[in-house]
C-alpha positions as CSV (number, residue, x, y, z in Angstrom):
1,X,6.0,26.8,33.9
2,X,5.2,28.1,30.4
3,X,7.5,26.8,27.7
4,X,8.7,28.9,24.8
5,X,9.2,27.9,21.2
6,X,10.8,30.0,18.4
7,X,9.3,29.3,15.0
8,X,11.6,30.1,12.0
9,X,9.8,30.3,8.7
10,X,6.6,31.2,10.6
11,X,4.7,32.3,7.5
12,X,5.4,29.0,5.6
13,X,3.3,25.8,5.6
14,X,5.2,24.3,8.4
15,X,5.7,27.4,10.4
16,X,2.0,28.5,10.4
17,X,0.7,25.1,11.5
18,X,3.4,24.5,14.1
19,X,2.8,27.9,15.6
20,X,-0.9,27.2,15.9
21,X,-0.4,23.8,17.5
22,X,2.1,25.1,20.0
23,X,-0.2,28.0,20.9
24,X,-3.1,25.6,21.3
25,X,-0.9,23.5,23.7
26,X,-0.3,26.5,25.9
27,X,3.3,27.3,24.7
28,X,4.6,30.9,24.3
29,X,5.3,31.2,20.6
30,X,7.9,33.6,19.1
31,X,7.9,34.0,15.4
32,X,11.4,34.7,14.0
33,X,11.7,37.7,11.7
34,X,14.0,36.8,8.8
35,X,17.1,39.0,8.7
36,X,17.2,39.7,12.5
37,X,19.6,38.2,15.0
38,X,18.6,34.5,15.4
39,X,20.7,34.0,18.5
40,X,19.0,36.9,20.2
41,X,15.5,35.6,19.1
42,X,16.3,32.2,20.6
43,X,17.4,33.4,24.0
44,X,15.3,31.8,26.6
45,X,13.6,29.4,24.2
46,X,13.1,25.7,25.0
47,X,12.6,24.6,21.4
48,X,13.5,26.0,18.0
49,X,11.4,24.9,15.0
50,X,13.5,25.1,11.9
51,X,10.8,25.9,9.4
52,X,13.0,28.0,7.1
53,X,13.3,26.8,3.6
54,X,14.4,28.6,0.5
55,X,11.3,29.3,-1.5
56,X,10.8,27.5,-4.9
57,X,13.8,25.3,-4.2
58,X,16.1,28.4,-4.8
59,X,19.8,27.7,-4.4
60,X,19.5,24.8,-2.0
61,X,23.2,23.9,-2.3
62,X,24.2,27.2,-0.7
63,X,21.2,28.2,1.4
64,X,20.3,24.9,3.1
65,X,23.7,24.5,4.8
66,X,23.6,28.2,5.8
67,X,20.2,27.9,7.4
68,X,21.3,24.7,9.2
69,X,24.4,26.4,10.6
70,X,22.4,29.4,11.8
71,X,19.8,27.3,13.6
72,X,22.5,25.0,15.2
73,X,24.4,28.1,16.4
74,X,21.2,29.6,18.0
75,X,20.4,26.3,19.7
76,X,24.0,26.0,21.0
77,X,23.8,29.6,22.4
78,X,20.3,29.2,23.9
79,X,20.3,25.5,25.0
80,X,17.1,24.9,23.0
81,X,16.3,21.7,21.3
82,X,15.9,21.8,17.5
83,X,12.7,20.5,15.9
84,X,13.4,19.9,12.2
85,X,10.8,18.8,9.7
86,X,12.6,16.2,7.5
87,X,11.5,14.9,4.1
88,X,11.8,11.7,2.1
89,X,14.3,12.8,-0.5
90,X,17.1,11.0,1.4
91,X,15.8,7.5,0.5
92,X,15.8,7.7,-3.3
93,X,14.1,4.8,-4.8
94,X,14.6,2.1,-2.2
95,X,11.7,-0.1,-1.2
96,X,9.6,0.9,1.8
97,X,8.4,1.2,4.4
98,X,11.0,3.8,5.1
99,X,12.2,4.3,8.7
100,X,15.1,5.7,10.6
101,X,17.0,2.5,9.9
102,X,16.6,2.8,6.1
103,X,19.9,3.6,4.4
104,X,20.1,7.1,3.0
105,X,20.8,6.6,-0.7
106,X,19.4,9.7,-2.5
107,X,18.4,9.7,-6.2
108,X,18.6,13.4,-6.6
109,X,20.8,16.4,-6.0
110,X,18.4,17.8,-3.5
111,X,18.3,14.5,-1.8
112,X,22.1,14.5,-1.3
113,X,21.9,18.1,0.1
114,X,19.3,16.8,2.7
115,X,21.6,13.9,3.6
116,X,24.4,16.3,4.3
117,X,22.1,18.6,6.3
118,X,20.9,15.7,8.5
119,X,24.5,14.6,9.0
120,X,25.2,18.1,10.3
121,X,22.5,17.8,12.9
122,X,23.8,14.4,13.9
123,X,27.3,15.7,14.3
124,X,26.0,18.7,16.4
125,X,24.2,16.2,18.7
126,X,27.6,14.7,19.6
127,X,28.6,18.2,20.7
128,X,25.5,18.8,22.8
129,X,23.0,20.4,20.4
130,X,19.9,18.2,20.5
131,X,17.6,17.6,17.5
132,X,14.2,16.0,16.9
133,X,13.8,15.2,13.2
134,X,10.1,14.6,12.3
135,X,10.1,13.2,8.8
136,X,7.0,13.4,6.5
137,X,6.0,12.9,2.9
138,X,4.0,15.4,0.7
139,X,2.1,18.0,2.7
140,X,-1.6,18.5,2.8
141,X,-2.5,22.0,3.9
142,X,-6.2,22.8,4.7
143,X,-5.6,26.5,4.8
144,X,-3.4,27.4,1.8
145,X,-3.3,26.3,-1.9
146,X,0.5,26.1,-2.1
147,X,1.2,22.4,-1.8
148,X,1.2,19.6,-4.4
149,X,-2.3,18.6,-3.2
150,X,-3.5,21.8,-4.9
151,X,-0.9,22.2,-7.6
152,X,-1.0,18.5,-8.5
153,X,-4.0,16.3,-7.5
154,X,-6.7,19.1,-7.4
155,X,-5.5,21.4,-10.1
156,X,-8.4,20.3,-12.4
157,X,-10.9,19.2,-9.7
158,X,-13.4,21.9,-10.9
159,X,-13.6,20.0,-14.2
160,X,-14.3,16.7,-12.4
161,X,-10.7,15.5,-12.8
162,X,-8.0,14.4,-10.3
163,X,-4.5,14.9,-11.7
164,X,-2.0,12.1,-11.5
165,X,1.4,13.6,-11.1
166,X,3.0,10.1,-11.7
167,X,1.9,6.5,-11.7
168,X,-1.8,6.6,-10.6
169,X,-1.4,3.3,-8.8
170,X,1.7,4.3,-6.8
171,X,0.8,4.6,-3.1
172,X,2.8,7.4,-1.5
173,X,3.2,9.1,2.0
174,X,1.4,12.3,2.8
175,X,1.2,14.5,5.9
176,X,-1.9,16.5,7.0
177,X,-0.1,19.5,8.4
178,X,-2.3,20.1,11.5
179,X,-1.7,16.5,12.5
180,X,2.0,16.7,11.9
181,X,2.1,19.9,14.0
182,X,0.3,18.2,16.9
183,X,2.7,15.3,16.8
184,X,5.6,17.8,16.8
185,X,4.3,19.4,20.0
186,X,3.8,16.1,21.7
187,X,7.4,15.1,20.9
188,X,8.7,18.5,22.0
189,X,7.0,18.0,25.3
190,X,8.8,14.7,25.7
191,X,12.2,16.1,24.6
192,X,13.9,15.3,27.9
193,X,13.3,11.6,27.4
194,X,14.7,11.5,23.8
195,X,18.2,10.8,22.6
196,X,20.4,13.8,21.5
197,X,19.4,13.1,17.9
198,X,16.3,11.2,16.9
199,X,14.8,10.5,13.5
200,X,11.0,9.9,13.7
201,X,8.9,9.2,10.6
202,X,5.4,10.6,10.6
203,X,3.4,8.0,8.6
204,X,0.3,10.2,8.0
205,X,-1.8,9.0,5.1
206,X,-0.6,6.6,2.4
207,X,-2.6,6.7,-0.9
208,X,-2.3,6.6,-4.7
209,X,-4.0,8.9,-7.1
210,X,-6.4,6.1,-7.8
211,X,-7.2,5.8,-4.1
212,X,-7.7,9.5,-3.8
213,X,-10.0,9.6,-6.8
214,X,-12.2,6.9,-5.5
215,X,-12.4,8.6,-2.1
216,X,-13.2,12.0,-3.5
217,X,-15.8,10.5,-5.9
218,X,-17.6,9.0,-2.9
219,X,-17.4,12.2,-0.9
220,X,-18.5,14.4,-3.8
221,X,-21.2,11.9,-5.0
222,X,-20.0,11.9,-8.6
223,X,-17.6,9.9,-10.7
224,X,-14.3,11.7,-11.1
225,X,-11.8,11.0,-13.8
226,X,-8.0,10.7,-13.6
227,X,-5.9,12.9,-15.9
228,X,-2.2,13.3,-16.4
229,X,0.1,16.1,-15.2
230,X,1.8,18.1,-18.0
231,X,5.4,17.2,-17.2
232,X,6.3,18.0,-20.8
233,X,5.7,21.7,-20.1
234,X,7.9,21.5,-17.0
235,X,10.7,19.8,-19.0
236,X,10.6,22.4,-21.7
237,X,10.7,25.2,-19.2
238,X,13.5,23.7,-17.1
239,X,16.5,25.2,-18.9
240,X,15.1,28.7,-18.3
241,X,13.1,28.5,-15.0
242,X,14.8,27.4,-11.8
243,X,11.6,26.0,-10.2
244,X,10.7,23.9,-13.2
245,X,14.2,22.4,-13.3
246,X,14.1,21.6,-9.6
247,X,10.6,20.1,-9.8
248,X,11.5,17.9,-12.8
249,X,14.4,16.4,-10.8
250,X,11.9,15.1,-8.2
251,X,9.6,13.5,-10.8
252,X,10.7,10.0,-9.7
253,X,9.0,10.4,-6.3
254,X,5.5,10.4,-8.0
255,X,6.2,7.1,-9.7
256,X,7.9,5.4,-6.8
257,X,5.6,3.7,-4.3
258,X,6.6,4.5,-0.7
259,X,5.4,4.5,2.8
260,X,6.8,5.8,6.1
261,X,6.8,3.5,9.1
262,X,4.8,4.8,12.0
263,X,6.0,2.4,14.6
264,X,8.5,4.7,16.3
265,X,6.1,7.6,16.7
266,X,3.4,5.2,18.0
267,X,5.8,4.1,20.7
268,X,6.8,7.6,21.7
269,X,3.3,9.2,21.6
270,X,0.9,6.3,21.8
271,X,-2.1,8.5,22.5
272,X,-1.8,10.5,19.3
273,X,-5.0,10.4,17.3
274,X,-4.8,11.4,13.6
275,X,-7.5,13.2,11.8
276,X,-9.6,10.8,9.7
277,X,-8.7,11.2,6.1
278,X,-12.2,11.9,5.0
279,X,-12.4,14.8,7.5
280,X,-9.1,16.2,6.2
281,X,-10.3,16.0,2.6
282,X,-13.6,17.7,3.5
283,X,-11.6,20.6,5.0
284,X,-9.4,20.9,1.9
285,X,-12.3,20.7,-0.5
286,X,-14.3,23.3,1.4
287,X,-11.5,25.7,0.6
288,X,-10.8,24.5,-2.9
289,X,-14.3,23.9,-4.2
290,X,-16.9,25.1,-1.7
291,X,-20.1,23.0,-1.6
292,X,-18.7,20.1,-3.6
293,X,-18.3,17.7,-0.8
294,X,-21.3,16.4,1.2
295,X,-21.2,16.7,5.0
């Protein structure tokens, strides 16, 4: 029997890649149209992917709980399992590797909002609304230049420079979105075996700016330099520009080394094969700077 998934936020980074992965796996994919009846859209669905996120961090305090309540309501009405992409904001500056057992001690206002959102999903699970939380670090999108890979690391790559958004030696967690989407599908297909609420870290790639610079230098056949990110401009703009203010609050994440534990996901989907990092970077660079990376 063909399974059906409803993708909310289908035009965003998560939504686009999750929709592709579910379609490739033979699922029937519905793309939710914002502003329409979510309960009606979810009728007959097996899974709801909550890919909705306020753009540019806009009014998270109000909108994140509203989105969460809407998705839980639609899942309750339809009987669908929620698939929610989590982030690492909830852990603050604790040492890693971070896992589902790591205490949630956020170091930012947005981190606290995410803690409360996740608590809402946990509470709903007690009442019969099931959720798979797949947690990842910074996104790497091969298709669109709207993640920190492009706005941060690669912003000056055409000048032979890799931009360090924080400590260039701090190794941090990253998720190649096509891989994360394939993992999400594999978990959705095993949903009947999972607890009512489960928190699964997606370990992805862990690297520092220095690591990335060395790898890109090898792939491009030239020595790249590391340059700094102009945080001073973000700080000056923060009082007048919401996005700058919200970005500056998360600056600590680029200085704090962190990894995500892949042990739980490896147990649940042991056959999962990630894309080699060099191949992912070749795909990103083919979009960003065609011809710069050797085959």
